[in-house]
N, C-alpha and C positions, 0 to 999 in steps of 0.2 A: 817642285824644282826648277833652278834657273831657267830663263830662255836665255835663246843663244841672240845676240846680235845682228841684223839682218844685212846683208851686205850687198852694194849694187851690183850687177853683171856688167857697167860699164866699168865700175873703181878695179875691179879684178879685170879687166880686161886691158884696163890701162895698166895693170900690174904686170901681165903678163909680156906686154909688146914694149914695155918703157917708155909710155907716152899716150896721148889721148890718142884710143881708136877712131879712123876716117865711121867705121861699121863693125857691126857684129850679127851675129846669130847664137842666139843659145838653142840647143838640138834636145830633142827629147829623152835623149839618154847620158844629157848630162855634159855632152862637148862643145865646144865653144869653137867657133870659127870665126875668127879675128881680122881686117882691113887695118896695118899696120899705119901709124902716121904717113911713112913714107910711101904705100899705094900696096904695097907686098902684101899679101893672103897669109894667114897663121891659123894654123889648127891644132886644139889642145882638148886632149883627150878629158876625161871628166875627172880623175885624179890628178889629174894637173889644175885643174880650177878648182877642185877642192883645194889642195896644198896653196894657191895663191890666195883664196877666200880666207881661208884661215890664219896664212901668214898677214893679210890686213887685218883680224881679228885681233890678232895677239900682240903684234908690233915685231914679230922674227920675219926673217924675209931670206929663206928657203930660196938657192938656187933654183929658176926654172928651166928644164928644157923640153924643148919643142918637141913634138911630136913627127915622127916622122911621115912626110905625104903621099 
């Protein structure tokens, strides 16, 4: 069985916010809270985090929508 490539949380967070995050926190439920480069906080649910990780892994770039806060 082929192993999946491991993608860093920092890389996924950067993909989600469109730049290098100032800080981030990955929660046990798979959700991610990121402080954007401009200082605003963004919340992403587990599905959005998985989608961004898969897009990074396979080179596709589906649009990422931010979860309502």
